[in-house]
C-alpha positions in Angstrom: 23.7 22.1 -69.8 26.6 20.2 -68.1 25.4 17.8 -65.4 25.7 19.3 -61.7 28.6 17.7 -59.8 27.6 15.6 -56.6 29.4 17.0 -53.6 32.1 14.8 -52.4 33.0 13.7 -49.1 35.9 16.3 -48.8 33.4 19.0 -49.9 30.9 17.8 -47.1 33.6 17.9 -44.5 34.6 21.5 -45.6 31.1 22.9 -45.4 30.5 21.2 -42.0 33.7 22.8 -40.7 32.6 26.3 -42.1 29.3 25.8 -40.5 30.8 24.7 -37.0 33.1 27.8 -37.1 30.1 30.0 -37.8 28.0 28.6 -35.0 31.1 29.2 -32.6 31.3 32.9 -33.8 27.7 33.3 -33.2 26.9 34.1 -36.8 24.6 31.2 -37.3 22.3 29.7 -34.6 23.0 26.2 -33.6 20.5 23.4 -34.8 18.4 22.0 -32.3 19.6 18.4 -31.3 17.0 15.6 -32.0 16.5 13.5 -29.0 17.7 9.9 -29.4 15.0 7.4 -29.6 15.8 4.0 -27.8 14.0 1.1 -29.1 12.0 -0.6 -26.4 12.4 -4.4 -26.2 9.7 -6.5 -24.8 6.1 -5.9 -24.0 4.7 -2.3 -23.6 5.2 -0.5 -20.2 1.9 0.6 -18.6 1.8 4.3 -17.3 1.4 3.1 -13.8 4.7 1.1 -14.2 6.5 4.2 -15.7 5.3 6.3 -12.8 6.4 4.0 -10.3 10.0 4.1 -11.9 10.0 7.8 -11.3 9.4 7.3 -7.5 13.1 6.8 -6.7 14.1 9.1 -3.9 16.8 11.6 -4.6 19.3 13.1 -2.1 22.2 15.4 -2.3 25.7 14.0 -2.8 28.2 14.6 -0.2 31.4 16.6 -1.5 34.7 14.5 -1.8 36.6 17.0 0.6 33.9 16.3 3.3 34.4 12.6 2.9 38.3 12.9 3.2 38.2 15.2 6.1 35.7 13.1 8.1 37.8 10.2 7.3 41.0 11.5 8.6 39.3 12.9 11.6 37.7 9.5 12.6 41.3 8.4 12.9 42.4 11.2 15.0 39.6 12.3 17.3 39.4 10.3 20.4 36.1 9.0 21.5 34.6 10.2 24.8 34.8 7.5 27.5 33.1 7.0 29.7 30.0 8.5 27.6 28.4 11.3 29.6 24.8 10.7 30.6 23.7 13.8 28.8 23.6 12.3 25.5 20.9 9.8 26.6 18.4 12.7 26.1 17.6 13.5 22.6 18.9 16.9 21.8 20.1 16.6 18.1 17.5 18.8 16.4 18.5 22.4 15.9 15.7 24.5 17.4 16.9 28.0 16.2 14.9 27.6 12.8 12.7 25.3 11.1 12.2 24.2 7.5 8.8 23.5 5.7 7.2 20.9 3.7 6.0 21.8 0.2 2.4 22.3 -0.1 0.4 21.5 -3.1 -0.5 24.5 -5.1 -4.3 25.5 -5.3 -6.1 24.0 -8.4 -9.5 23.9 -10.0 -11.4 21.1 -11.9 -11.3 23.3 -15.1 -7.6 23.2 -15.0 -5.8 20.8 -17.6 -3.3 18.2 -16.3 -0.4 20.2 -17.9 -1.3 23.5 -16.0 -1.6 21.6 -12.5 1.8 19.8 -13.3 3.4 23.1 -14.1 2.3 24.9 -11.1 3.4 22.2 -9.0 6.9 22.0 -10.6 7.2 25.8 -10.3 6.4 25.8 -6.5 8.6 22.9 -5.9 11.6 24.3 -7.5 11.2 27.6 -5.5 10.8 25.5 -2.5 13.8 23.2 -3.1 16.1 26.4 -3.8 15.1 28.1 -0.5 15.4 25.0 1.6 18.9 24.4 0.2 20.0 27.9 1.1 18.5 27.4 4.6 20.3 24.2 5.1 23.6 25.9 3.8 23.3 28.8 6.3 22.6 26.0 9.1 25.9 24.5 8.2 27.8 27.5 8.3 26.7 28.3 11.9 28.5 25.2 12.9 31.9 26.2 14.6 34.7 23.9 14.0 37.8 25.9 14.9 41.0 24.4 15.7 42.8 24.6 19.1 46.1 26.1 20.2 48.0 23.3 18.7 46.2 23.5 15.4 44.0 20.4 16.1 40.4 20.1 15.1 38.3 19.4 17.8 35.1 17.9 16.4 33.8 16.4 13.2 32.4 19.0 10.8 28.7 19.3 10.5 27.2 17.2 7.7 24.3 18.3 5.6 20.8 17.0 6.3 19.0 14.7 3.9 15.3 15.3 2.8 13.4 14.1 -0.2 14.2 16.0 -3.4 11.8 14.1 -5.9 8.5 16.0 -6.8 6.8 12.5 -7.6 7.3 11.3 -4.1 6.0 14.5 -2.6 2.9 14.1 -4.8 2.3 10.8 -3.0 2.1 12.4 0.3 -0.2 15.1 -1.1 -2.5 12.6 -2.6 -2.7 10.6 0.8 -3.4 13.7 2.9 -6.2 14.6 0.3 -8.2 11.5 0.5 -7.7 10.7 4.1 -10.0 12.0 6.7 -7.7 10.6 9.7 -4.1 10.5 9.6 -1.9 8.1 11.8 1.6 9.5 11.8 4.1 6.9 12.8 7.0 7.6 15.0 10.0 5.3 15.9 10.0 5.2 19.7 13.7 5.1 20.0 13.8 8.8 18.7 10.3 9.9 18.0 11.1 13.5 17.9 13.1 12.9 15.0 10.1 11.5 12.9 7.7 14.3 13.8 9.7 17.5 12.8 8.5 21.0 12.9 7.9 20.9 9.1 5.6 17.9 9.3 3.6 19.0 12.4 3.1 22.5 10.5 2.0 20.7 7.3 -0.7 18.6 9.2 -1.7 21.4 11.6 -5.3 21.5 9.9 -5.8 17.7 9.7 -7.0 15.0 12.1 -3.8 13.4 13.5 -2.9 10.5 15.7 0.7 9.9 16.7 1.6 6.3 16.8 4.8 5.3 18.5 6.2 2.1 17.0 8.9 -0.6 18.0 7.9 -0.1 21.6 9.4 -3.7 22.1 12.9 -2.3 21.4 12.8 1.1 23.2 10.9 -0.5 26.2 7.9 0.8 28.1 9.5 3.1 30.4 11.1 5.1 27.6 7.9 4.8 25.4 5.8 6.0 28.4 8.1 9.2 28.9 7.9 10.0 25.2 4.0 9.7 25.5 3.9 12.2 28.2 6.4 14.5 26.5 4.2 14.7 23.2 1.2 15.2 25.4 2.7 18.4 26.7 4.2 19.3 23.5 0.9 18.7 21.4 -2.0 18.6 23.9 -4.6 18.3 21.1 -3.2 15.2 19.7 -3.7 11.6 20.7 -0.8 9.4 21.2 -0.9 5.5 21.2 1.9 2.9 21.4 2.0 -0.3 19.0 3.9 -3.5 18.7 3.8 -5.4 15.4 5.1 -8.9 16.0 4.8 -12.0 18.2 7.0 -14.9 18.5 5.7 -18.1 16.8 5.5 -21.4 18.6 8.7 -22.9 20.1 9.1 -25.5 17.4 9.3 -22.8 14.8 13.1 -22.1 14.5 15.0 -21.2 11.5 18.8 -21.1 11.4 18.8 -21.3 15.4 16.6 -18.0 15.6 13.1 -17.8 16.8 10.6 -16.7 14.1 7.9 -14.0 14.4 4.6 -13.3 12.6 2.5 -10.0 12.5 0.5 -9.7 15.4 -0.5 -6.7 17.5 -1.5 -7.3 21.1 -5.1 -6.7 22.0 -4.2 -4.0 24.4 -2.5 -2.0 21.6 -5.2 -2.8 19.2 -7.6 -1.5 21.5 -5.9 1.7 22.4 -5.4 2.4 18.6 -9.0 1.5 17.8 -10.4 3.8 20.6 -8.2 6.8 19.5 -9.6 6.4 16.0 -13.1 6.2 17.2 -12.8 9.2 19.4 -11.6 11.2 16.3 -14.5 9.7 14.2 -16.8 11.1 16.9 -15.6 14.4 17.1 -15.8 14.7 13.4 -19.3 14.0 13.4 -20.1 17.0 15.7 -20.5 20.4 13.7 -18.1 23.1 14.3 -19.0 26.0 16.6 -19.4 28.4 13.9 -22.0 26.1 12.3 -23.8 25.5 15.6 -24.2 29.2 16.0 -26.0 29.5 12.6 -29.3 27.4 12.6 -29.5 27.7 8.8 -26.2 26.3 8.2 -26.6 23.6 10.9 -29.9 22.4 9.2 -27.9 21.6 6.1 -24.6 20.6 7.5 -23.2 17.1 6.7 -20.3 15.6 8.5 -17.1 14.8 6.4 -17.1 11.2 7.2 -19.1 8.2 7.1 -21.7 8.2 10.1 -22.1 4.5 10.9 -19.1 2.4 11.5 -19.2 -1.1 12.8 -16.4 -0.8 15.2 -16.8 -4.4 16.6 -16.1 -5.5 13.1 -13.0 -3.3 13.0 -11.8 -4.6 16.1 -12.0 -8.2 15.0 -11.2 -7.6 11.3 -12.7 -10.8 10.2 -14.0 -9.5 6.9 -13.3 -11.2 3.6 -12.4 -7.8 2.3 -9.7 -7.4 5.0 -6.4 -6.5 3.3 -7.8 -6.4 -0.1 -6.2 -3.9 -2.4 -8.8 -1.2 -3.6 -6.7 1.5 -5.1 -3.3 3.0 -5.4 -1.9 5.3 -8.0 -4.8 4.9 -10.2 -7.3 5.1 -7.6 -10.5 7.1 -8.6 -10.9 10.5 -6.9 -14.2 11.1 -4.9 -16.0 14.0 -6.2 -16.9 16.6 -3.8 -20.6 16.0 -3.4 -23.1 16.4 -0.5 -23.6 12.7 -0.3 -22.0 10.8 2.8 -18.8 9.2 2.1 -18.7 5.5 1.5 -15.8 4.7 3.5 -13.8 6.2 6.7 -10.4 6.7 5.1 -7.3 6.4 7.4 -3.9 7.5 5.8 -0.5 6.1 7.3 2.3 8.7 7.2 5.8 8.4 8.4 9.6 8.4 7.3 11.2 5.5 5.8 11.9 2.4 8.0 9.4 3.6 10.8 7.1 0.5 10.5 4.1 1.5 8.4 3.9 -1.7 6.5 4.6 -3.7 9.6 1.8 -2.2 11.3 -0.6 -2.8 8.4 0.3 -6.5 8.5 -0.1 -6.7 12.1 -3.6 -5.1 11.8 -4.5 -7.5 9.1 -2.8 -10.5 11.0 -1.2 -11.6 7.6 1.5 -10.5 5.3 -0.8 -8.0 3.0 2.0 -5.5 2.6 5.6 -6.0 1.8 7.8 -5.1 4.8 11.5 -4.9 4.8 14.2 -3.5 6.8 15.5 -1.4 3.9 14.1 2.0 4.1 11.9 3.2 1.3 10.6 -0.3 0.2 7.0 1.1 -0.4 7.0 3.2 -3.6 3.5 4.0 -4.4 0.7 4.6 -1.8 -1.6 1.7 -1.6 -5.3 1.7 -0.4 -6.6 -1.4 1.4 -9.6 -2.3 3.2 -9.7 -2.7 6.7 -13.4 -3.5 6.9 -16.2 -2.8 4.3 -16.4 0.7 6.1 -13.0 1.5 6.8 -10.1 1.6 4.5 -6.3 2.4 5.1 -3.9 4.2 2.8 -0.3 3.3 3.2 1.9 6.1 2.0 5.4 5.7 0.9 8.2 6.9 3.3 9.4 10.4 2.9 12.6 12.0 4.6 11.1 15.0 5.9 13.0 18.4 5.9 14.6 19.0 9.3 17.8 20.5 10.9 19.3 17.2 11.9 22.7 15.7 10.9 22.9 13.1 8.1 24.6 10.8 10.8 21.7 10.8 13.2 19.4 10.0 10.2 21.5 7.0 9.3 21.4 5.8 12.9 17.6 5.9 13.0 17.5 4.0 9.7 15.8 6.8 7.9 18.4 6.6 4.9 19.3 3.2 3.1 22.7 2.0 4.2 23.7 1.7 0.5 23.4 5.4 0.2 25.9 6.1 3.2 29.3 7.3 1.8 30.7 8.9 4.9 30.8 5.7 6.9 33.7 6.7 9.4 31.7 9.9 10.2 28.6 8.0 11.0 30.3 5.4 13.1 32.1 8.3 15.1 28.6 9.6 15.8 27.3 6.4 16.8 30.4 5.8 18.9 29.8 9.0 20.9 26.3 7.7 21.8 27.1 4.0 22.4 30.1 2.0 23.5 30.4 0.1 20.4 33.7 -1.5 21.2 31.7 -3.1 24.2 28.5 -3.8 22.2 30.5 -5.7 19.7 33.1 -6.8 21.9 35.9 -5.6 19.8 39.7 -5.8 20.9 41.7 -2.6 20.2 43.9 -3.1 17.1 46.9 -2.0 18.7 46.9 -4.7 21.6 46.7 -7.5 19.1 50.5 -8.2 19.4 50.7 -7.3 23.2 47.9 -9.6 24.2 49.7 -12.6 22.2 52.8 -12.3 24.5 51.5 -12.8 28.0 53.8 -12.7 30.9 53.8 -16.2 32.3 55.4 -15.3 35.4 53.3 -15.2 38.6 52.2 -12.1 40.1 50.6 -11.1 43.5 46.8 -10.9 44.0 45.4 -7.6 42.9 48.1 -7.2 40.1 47.3 -7.5 36.6 49.3 -8.5 33.5 50.9 -5.9 31.4 48.4 -6.9 28.5 45.5 -6.2 30.8 46.8 -2.9 32.0 47.3 -1.8 28.3 43.6 -2.7 27.5 42.3 -0.5 30.1 44.6 2.5 29.4 44.0 2.5 25.6 42.0 5.2 24.0 39.4 4.6 21.1 38.8 6.5 18.0 36.3 5.5 15.3 38.7 4.1 13.1 39.9 1.8 15.8 36.4 0.4 16.2 36.2 -0.2 12.5 39.5 -1.7 12.2 39.0 -3.9 15.2 35.6 -5.2 14.0 36.9 -5.8 10.6 39.9 -7.8 11.9 37.7 -9.8 14.3 35.5 -10.9 11.3 38.5 -11.5 9.1 37.3 -8.9 6.5 40.1 -7.5 4.2 40.0 -5.5 1.0 40.5 -7.5 -2.2 43.5 -5.4 -3.7 45.6 -4.1 -0.7 44.8 -6.7 1.9 43.9 -4.1 4.5 41.1 -4.1 7.0 37.9 -3.6 5.3 36.6 -0.8 7.4 33.6 0.0 4.9 32.4 -3.5 5.1 32.6 -3.3 8.9 31.0 0.0 9.1 27.9 -1.0 6.9 27.3 -4.0 9.2 27.5 -2.2 12.3 25.4 0.6 11.1 22.7 -1.7 9.6 22.5 -3.8 12.9 22.0 -0.4 14.7 19.4 0.9 12.4 17.4 -2.3 12.2 17.3 -2.7 16.1 19.4 -5.9 16.5 21.5 -3.7 18.8 19.1 -2.2 21.5 19.3 1.6 21.9 16.8 4.4 22.4 16.8 8.0 23.6 15.0 9.6 26.4 12.9 12.8 26.0 14.9 16.2 26.0 16.0 17.6 29.5 14.9 14.7 31.5 16.6 13.3 34.4 17.6 9.4 34.0 19.7 8.9 37.0 17.4 6.0 38.1 18.0 4.2 35.1 21.3 5.3 34.1 24.2 2.9 33.5 27.3 5.0 33.4 29.2 5.0 30.3 26.5 3.1 28.4 25.0 6.2 26.7 21.8 5.3 24.8 22.6 1.5 24.7 20.2 -1.0 26.1 21.9 -4.2 26.8 20.0 -7.1 26.3 20.6 -10.9 26.7 20.3 -11.6 23.1 23.0 -9.4 22.3 25.7 -12.3 21.8 28.5 -12.6 19.4 29.0 -15.5 17.2 25.7 -16.3 15.9 25.0 -17.2 12.2 24.5 -14.4 9.8 21.2 -13.5 8.2 20.6 -15.1 4.8 19.0 -13.1 2.1 15.7 -14.2 0.3 15.2 -14.2 -3.5 12.7 -11.5 -3.0 15.2 -9.2 -1.2 17.8 -10.0 -3.7 15.5 -8.5 -6.6 14.6 -5.7 -4.2 18.0 -4.3 -3.7 18.2 -3.4 -7.4 16.0 -0.4 -6.6 18.6 0.8 -4.0 21.6 0.2 -6.3 22.0 3.8 -7.2 24.0 4.6 -4.2 26.2 7.7 -3.5 29.4 6.1 -2.3 32.8 6.9 -3.3 35.7 4.3 -3.5 38.6 4.7 -0.9 42.2 5.6 -2.0 43.0 2.2 -2.8 40.0 1.5 -5.0 38.4 -1.1 -2.9 34.6 -1.3 -2.2 33.1 1.6 -0.1 29.6 0.3 0.1 29.4 -3.7 0.5 27.0 -4.6 3.1 27.4 -7.7 5.1 25.3 -9.2 8.0 25.9 -8.0 11.5 27.4 -10.2 14.0 24.7 -9.8 16.6 21.9 -12.3 16.9 18.4 -11.0 16.1 16.9 -9.8 19.3 13.7 -11.2 20.9 11.9 -8.2 19.8 8.9 -8.4 17.6 10.7 -6.1 15.1 13.1 -9.0 14.5 10.5 -10.8 12.3 11.5 -8.6 9.3 13.6 -10.3 6.9 17.1 -9.1 6.7 17.6 -7.2 3.6 21.2 -6.9 2.4 22.4 -4.5 -0.2 25.8 -5.7 -1.6 26.8 -2.8 -3.8 30.5 -3.8 -4.6 31.9 -6.4 -6.8 35.6 -6.1 -5.4 35.3 -8.8 -2.8 35.3 -12.3 -4.0 33.1 -15.1 -2.9 36.0 -16.7 -1.0 36.4 -13.5 1.0 32.8 -13.3 1.9 32.9 -17.0 3.2 35.4 -15.9 5.7 32.6 -14.0 7.4 
């Protein structure tokens, strides 16, 4: 018997080609591709670390045509000057319809982990699809028709951002499950933005206390008006105000700026503690339906721990204060008739609202990492306040709400590194604040005219031609960006043009972080007594001075910006950087919120170190 010939390389190629054609015709089913296994170098990764890597916020990507259109409109649309006083009242939320927060589907203890996860994934997929459809319809209702000359009168409505990662929502579900009292933190500059109808409906059956943060930025008058507004809107909820920082001693100065440390004034601590104590006392009382049934009343047990040493909570001098007792691997308390061991208080809020800062202030030390970069907390953390009370810090979630993306950026809800429509955001901010006055910007078109000043004398009351031109010039968002970049000496690396993206990022960051004072009044409120014509929502302060040294970034924050490096920016038409962040030119204000370290998120490598030194 002759030996069988081995297939040659040519025979193999022919066979592979015939198989590929058969698969293409549909005669043969395609083979399932085997997943590529990448070798892991280094020590094994724990399940907790793997889970934390999945807790990266996900948002939609703005389409290219929207970025191009808003860029052109930012250079064409004239800003309204003076700014009308109506913008001082917060009216950016669309009240025609509301979105919802996804709720965890019901589960039983006899269900497997795979079954529970599949139910959650199926429900979340349906919720995400319906929410995207509602947002799309909301965008279509925005009329942006041109005028008689064919000019567009306003910016197109941008989409709204909300959390699209199921793993992050699971953190919220877990915190609300284990918490008996929930503190919802609201930035007092725009509190209504941080307590949307979707979150209010989600927490409708829970014990909730609304906490207004950053009162030192918005001021006591605005904070008081917002407290009265929420008392009317939610009469059953308790509302308290807090500040989280205090200036250190006069000798503690770093780089010409005063330093701050975590601290909550006794008055604010007392009000917050009193609100929690009242909620706890109400939970010790049986419901009316239980009181009406003597048999049920005899066996009824309160859902919280009965005896709490509130004096110890007020001083918080226990050795356990700030000790981490749980997190993603925290054991679940079984549903038994025994009295709970702790009073569990959860902290919920959108990114950059001040949850970690409040925890540090309550503990009087840096127990939780606080940063001005939104979304720094990834996993929820459980910490002792006293042996009887524990606090649960939930990661910040961008809640579904019918509010434009530009407003979310102004409030600091979104990381600046993920902002691609910089001109649109600056246009929105410039319609609310006189940015050219805030940053003391000279109009780009008058740079040549101001250099040539008429040296001849003129009569009293008359002005030079350069001064007359300054007053008559109109501003656009692109003028503001160009003027600020020229004042800082920021140019692109390739074309040598004014780096408007770097300027826009710096301005947006200083606005979001509170280095520029601004705050809204409640809707439909008369503000004539405090109104400063043409100032919009700007709160001028003595600390808002130009020429201060820029903030430096710590090594810890340098490592932290890796988590935010997955930005959504697109490069401009010249290929220059669209997202490099640089420190704002304003000095950190005296507000206690200024204690947080400045976190820069430099995304681009187009700018050389020599150009960065020009700033």
